[in-house]
Residue frames relative to the residue before (quaternion, step in Angstrom):
aa qw qx qy qz dx dy dz
X 1.0000 0.0000 0.0000 0.0000 0.00 0.00 0.00
X 0.0753 -0.7934 0.6029 0.0372 3.52 -1.05 0.73
X 0.8210 0.2689 -0.1764 0.4717 3.52 -1.18 0.50
X 0.6535 -0.5479 0.3184 0.4140 3.60 1.10 0.53
X 0.3874 0.7117 -0.5002 0.3051 3.60 1.20 0.27
X 0.0845 -0.7706 0.6301 0.0436 3.54 -1.05 0.80
X 0.1561 -0.7878 0.5930 0.0577 3.54 -0.95 0.93
X 0.0534 -0.7952 0.6040 -0.0017 3.57 -0.89 0.96
X 0.0944 -0.7403 0.6616 0.0724 3.53 -1.05 0.81
X 0.2162 -0.8399 0.4924 0.0736 3.55 -0.51 1.20
X 0.6759 -0.5760 0.2850 0.3609 3.58 1.02 0.75
X 0.7982 0.3247 -0.1718 0.4774 3.59 0.68 -0.99
X 0.7516 -0.3780 0.2227 0.4926 3.56 1.20 0.27
X 0.5899 0.5585 -0.3848 0.4383 3.59 1.17 -0.35
X 0.0506 -0.7692 0.6370 0.0033 3.54 -1.02 0.87
X 0.0613 -0.8095 0.5835 -0.0203 3.54 -0.69 1.14
X 0.0518 -0.7579 0.6497 0.0297 3.56 -0.96 0.90
X 0.0997 -0.7937 0.5995 0.0252 3.55 -0.73 1.08
X 0.1980 -0.7902 0.5748 0.0778 3.57 -0.76 1.07
X 0.8260 -0.2235 0.0958 0.5085 3.54 0.02 1.32
X 0.5342 0.6328 -0.4622 0.3171 3.54 -1.25 -0.38
X 0.2156 -0.7494 0.6026 0.1693 3.53 -1.30 -0.01
X 0.7820 0.3092 -0.2410 0.4845 3.53 -1.18 0.53
X 0.2782 0.7759 -0.5190 0.2264 3.57 1.16 0.52
X 0.3735 -0.7418 0.5211 0.1969 3.54 -0.98 0.88
X 0.3555 -0.7304 0.5121 0.2790 3.61 0.90 -0.79
X 0.7570 -0.3384 0.2828 0.4821 3.53 -1.03 -0.82
X 0.1538 -0.7592 0.6275 0.0789 3.54 -0.94 0.95
X 0.0323 -0.8395 0.5415 -0.0315 3.57 -0.33 1.24
X 0.1863 0.7825 -0.5698 0.1684 3.55 0.91 0.81
X 0.2597 -0.7405 0.6003 0.1547 3.52 -1.03 0.80
X 0.2826 -0.7636 0.5617 0.1466 3.52 -0.73 1.11
X 0.4161 -0.7059 0.5000 0.2803 3.60 -0.71 0.98
X 0.5757 -0.5942 0.4169 0.3764 3.57 -1.08 0.62
X 0.5002 -0.6413 0.4925 0.3099 3.51 -1.13 0.71
X 0.4085 -0.7161 0.5097 0.2459 3.56 -0.77 1.02
X 0.4461 -0.6968 0.5005 0.2549 3.53 -0.99 0.88
X 0.5244 -0.6152 0.4899 0.3264 3.53 -1.10 0.75
X 0.6277 -0.5622 0.3768 0.3846 3.61 -1.08 0.64
X 0.6421 0.5215 -0.3357 0.4506 3.61 0.98 -0.76
X 0.6408 0.5039 -0.3231 0.4807 3.60 1.05 -0.73
X 0.6333 0.5311 -0.3302 0.4559 3.58 0.98 -0.82
X 0.6588 0.5052 -0.3015 0.4688 3.57 0.96 -0.89
X 0.6665 0.4997 -0.3001 0.4648 3.59 0.94 -0.92
X 0.6351 0.5128 -0.3312 0.4732 3.61 1.02 -0.71
X 0.6259 0.5371 -0.3314 0.4582 3.58 1.05 -0.76
X 0.6495 0.5038 -0.3056 0.4805 3.57 1.00 -0.86
X 0.6434 0.5266 -0.3157 0.4571 3.56 0.98 -0.88
X 0.6656 0.5050 -0.3109 0.4530 3.59 0.87 -0.89
X 0.6224 0.5299 -0.3420 0.4636 3.60 1.06 -0.70
X 0.6664 0.4930 -0.2968 0.4740 3.56 0.94 -0.90
X 0.6404 0.5252 -0.3241 0.4571 3.57 0.97 -0.84
X 0.6470 0.5213 -0.3235 0.4528 3.58 0.96 -0.83
X 0.6361 0.5169 -0.3246 0.4721 3.59 1.02 -0.77
X 0.6861 0.4743 -0.2855 0.4720 3.56 0.89 -0.94
X 0.6046 0.5967 -0.3539 0.3913 3.57 0.97 -0.87
X 0.6644 0.5269 -0.2994 0.4374 3.57 0.97 -0.85
X 0.7098 0.4344 -0.2527 0.4935 3.59 1.22 -0.38
X 0.5772 0.6109 -0.3593 0.4057 3.59 1.28 -0.03
X 0.5394 -0.5515 0.4982 0.3958 3.55 -1.24 0.33
X 0.7054 -0.4983 0.2982 0.4065 3.58 -1.18 0.52
X 0.6398 0.5355 -0.3371 0.4362 3.62 0.93 -0.80
X 0.6637 0.4929 -0.2956 0.4787 3.59 1.00 -0.81
X 0.6415 0.5177 -0.3154 0.4700 3.56 1.01 -0.82
X 0.6455 0.5165 -0.3173 0.4646 3.58 0.98 -0.82
X 0.6477 0.5178 -0.3172 0.4602 3.58 0.96 -0.84
X 0.6404 0.5081 -0.3192 0.4793 3.58 1.01 -0.77
X 0.6419 0.5594 -0.3231 0.4131 3.56 0.92 -0.92
X 0.6151 0.5605 -0.3468 0.4328 3.58 1.10 -0.65
X 0.7264 0.4401 -0.2358 0.4724 3.59 1.08 -0.68
X 0.5536 0.6774 -0.3831 0.2963 3.59 1.07 -0.60
X 0.6331 0.5461 -0.3801 0.3957 3.67 0.80 -0.73
X 0.6770 0.4969 -0.2944 0.4562 3.61 1.00 -0.75
X 0.6728 0.5017 -0.2947 0.4569 3.60 1.23 -0.33
X 0.5028 0.6379 -0.4384 0.3849 3.57 1.21 -0.12
X 0.5367 -0.6608 0.4167 0.3189 3.58 -0.90 0.92
X 0.7004 0.4597 -0.2767 0.4707 3.59 1.07 -0.61
X 0.4571 0.6983 -0.4410 0.3300 3.59 1.29 -0.07
X 0.2685 -0.7466 0.5928 0.1382 3.52 -0.93 0.98
X 0.2865 0.7632 -0.5162 0.2627 3.57 0.36 1.29
X 0.5621 -0.5778 0.4523 0.3816 3.59 -1.13 0.52
X 0.6300 -0.5583 0.3855 0.3778 3.55 -1.15 0.66
X 0.6211 0.5542 -0.3436 0.4348 3.59 1.01 -0.76
X 0.6578 0.4959 -0.3147 0.4715 3.60 0.99 -0.74
X 0.6253 0.5210 -0.3367 0.4735 3.58 1.05 -0.75
X 0.6427 0.5148 -0.3248 0.4651 3.60 0.96 -0.81
X 0.6284 0.5347 -0.3340 0.4556 3.57 0.95 -0.87
X 0.6689 0.4974 -0.2959 0.4665 3.57 0.94 -0.89
X 0.6377 0.5231 -0.3302 0.4590 3.59 0.99 -0.79
X 0.6753 0.4825 -0.2962 0.4727 3.58 0.90 -0.88
X 0.6268 0.5290 -0.3395 0.4605 3.59 1.03 -0.72
X 0.6604 0.4986 -0.3067 0.4703 3.58 0.91 -0.90
X 0.6535 0.5044 -0.3214 0.4638 3.60 0.93 -0.85
X 0.6477 0.5245 -0.3174 0.4524 3.58 0.99 -0.78
X 0.6517 0.4982 -0.3081 0.4818 3.55 0.97 -0.85
X 0.6671 0.5099 -0.3031 0.4508 3.57 0.88 -0.96
X 0.6418 0.5491 -0.3293 0.4221 3.58 0.97 -0.82
X 0.6505 0.5269 -0.3269 0.4386 3.59 1.09 -0.56
X 0.7012 0.4602 -0.2682 0.4740 3.58 1.23 -0.21
X 0.5621 -0.6765 0.3621 0.3088 3.54 1.15 0.75
X 0.8543 -0.0829 0.0873 0.5056 3.53 -1.04 -0.90
X 0.5847 0.5882 -0.3638 0.4240 3.57 1.10 -0.64
X 0.7534 0.4195 -0.2100 0.4609 3.57 1.01 -0.78
X 0.4473 0.7241 -0.4411 0.2848 3.61 1.23 -0.27
X 0.6788 0.4765 -0.3287 0.4519 3.67 0.77 -0.83
X 0.6176 0.5403 -0.3434 0.4569 3.58 1.11 -0.65
X 0.6541 0.5031 -0.3163 0.4679 3.59 0.89 -0.93
X 0.6465 0.5114 -0.3176 0.4686 3.60 0.97 -0.82
X 0.6562 0.5039 -0.3097 0.4686 3.60 0.98 -0.83
X 0.6247 0.5208 -0.3355 0.4754 3.59 1.02 -0.75
X 0.6545 0.5110 -0.3115 0.4620 3.59 0.91 -0.89
X 0.6214 0.5320 -0.3363 0.4665 3.59 1.06 -0.73
X 0.6610 0.4945 -0.3127 0.4699 3.61 0.88 -0.92
X 0.6613 0.5058 -0.3132 0.4569 3.60 0.87 -0.91
X 0.6414 0.5230 -0.3181 0.4625 3.57 1.02 -0.79
X 0.6711 0.4918 -0.2925 0.4714 3.57 0.97 -0.84
X 0.6765 0.4682 -0.2876 0.4903 3.56 1.14 -0.61
X 0.4836 -0.7048 0.4044 0.3254 3.57 1.32 -0.03
X 0.5737 0.6056 -0.3756 0.4039 3.56 1.15 0.54
X 0.6840 0.4448 -0.3020 0.4931 3.55 1.16 0.37
């Protein structure tokens, strides 16, 4: 080592190289618990999932499969980042919008959830 460089290998795959300095912290691997959903958001998600299930039964297989990819992130007990939940909401709204009047209640329910989450 030259110039005060220090190299650390932490066994599980982390590799840290520190180039001088003092009071270095290193890697902070705190895990932030998921933010609990407000009761109103949980209720709105439950309503949305019910509507999606009704619509799903009337869709062609390709549409049903596309919906199925998003459903896990919409469950109230899902431990997913907010960004992933938003992606799933937008995907469901997009799918619902392609099915005309059949999808209108779904789009409205998605907008309600987004509004309650403060993202609309």
